[in-house]
Structure formats: structure tokens, C-alpha cells
N, C-alpha and C positions, 0 to 999 in steps of 0.2 A: 262647720267642717265635721265630717264623720271619719271614723277609723279607715274607711275605704279610701278617702281622699289623701291621707298621709299615713301609710303603713308604718313608718318609723316613729311616729309620735304616740305617746301614751295618753290614754283617756281614762277618766274616772266616771263610770256610770253612777248616777245618784237618783234615788227615788225619794220623794217627800210627799207627805199627806197633810193637808191643811186641817184646821180645826173643824171645817165644815165637811170634811171627808173627801175633798177633791185631791186627786193624785197628779203628780207631775214627774216625768222621767227626764233627767238631764244627762247630757254627755259632755263633761267638762274636759277640755284639752289641758293637760298638765304641762307645767313648765319643764323644760329639759333637765333642770337641776333639782326637781322634786325628789326628796330623799325617801319618802314613804307615802305612797298613795293611800295606804290603810290609815295612817295617822291623819292625813288630810281629811279623809272621809269621817273618821271619828271626831275630829275637832269640829267639822261642819255640822255634824249631827248634834254635838253637845251645844254649839252656839244656837242652833235653831230651837232645840229643846228649852234652853235657858230663856230665849226670847219669848217663846210660847208661854212659859210659866210666869214670867214677869208681866207680860201683857195681860194675862189672865188675872193677876193680882191687882194691877193698876186700873183695869177697867178700860174705858174708852180711850184708846191711844190711836192717834192718826198715823196713817201709813208714812206720811212725810216725816213725822217725828221719829219713827222707827228708822227710816233710811238715813236721816240726819245723824242720829245717835250712832248708827253703824259706820257712817263715813268718818265721824269724829273719832270713834274707837280705832279705826284703821290708821288715822293720822297719829293718834297717841302711841299706838303700838309701833308705828314706823319711826317716830322720833325717839322711842326708847332704844332703838338699835344703835344710836350714836352717830358718829361722823360718817361722812359719805352720803349726805342727804340727797345730792343731785342724782347720784347713781341709784340710790334706794328709791327715790321718788319716781324715777323712770321705770324701775322694776314694778312698783306698785301700780302705776298707770297701765303698764303692759298686762299685769295680772287681772286687773279690773276689766280692761277692754276684752281680754280673752274670755273671761267668765261671762261677760254680757253677750258675747258673740256665740256662746255655746248653744247647741241645739236643745230644745225642750219640747216634749210631747205631752200635752194634757191627756190624762187618763180618760178612757171611755166612760161616759155617763157623768162627767163632771158637771156640776151646777154652774150656771152663769154667776158671776161675782155678785150680782144684785138680787139673786133669788134666795129666799129664806129656805134653809136646808130642811125645815119641817114640812115644806110643800112637796118635796121630792119623794 
């Protein structure tokens, strides 16, 4: 969904650059109760930077391991919110589904995932 499809909905544009130099532009639909899109963007950037740093220190980390750790962190954070688990679980599912449905545009000149960046 883009801003033109739902003019009343707020969106967060977000650009990220991978370790290999590939860029991706996202347009995340924000939940109607989002208090601060700026804080959401700052937290997302901090999480991704922390992941990059930790993966760099750990060495060879599988993508599945990273995704599993992120899923577990989401559950831990969700349970830390206390009672109301069914309602909160529904909100978490809604947020994840919305994020997965967000539009993403690969940057021009991105390398294929299996190509060595030194070749480019």
C-alpha cells in the first residue's frame, strides 16, 4: 500500500544500506496509535546497527539464526508488557503482518545476493 492508496494513513519512509552496499527503500504503514514516527525510525536504526555490529563480531551467523533471535526478542519484549496477552499478541501479529506487507524498492545497481561485492 502506498500513501496514495490511503491518504489518512501515516507512513514511515526508511532507507537502509547493507554491509555489501546494497540499498533498500521501505515505506512502512504506521499503526494509527503510533506516538512518534521519529522514535520508531530511531529505534529501528539502532536495532539494525546493533545487529550489524554483533554479527560482525560473531562472524558467520546464519540468516535463520538472526530471524529466530529477532522473533524471540519480540516475544520477550511482548511478555514484559504484562497482562492482556491475547490483546497484545493480536497487536504484535498485526504489526508484523503490516511490516511484511510494506513496499520495498531495491536501489539501482544493487548486487545480487550471491555476488561477491569485490566483483562489482
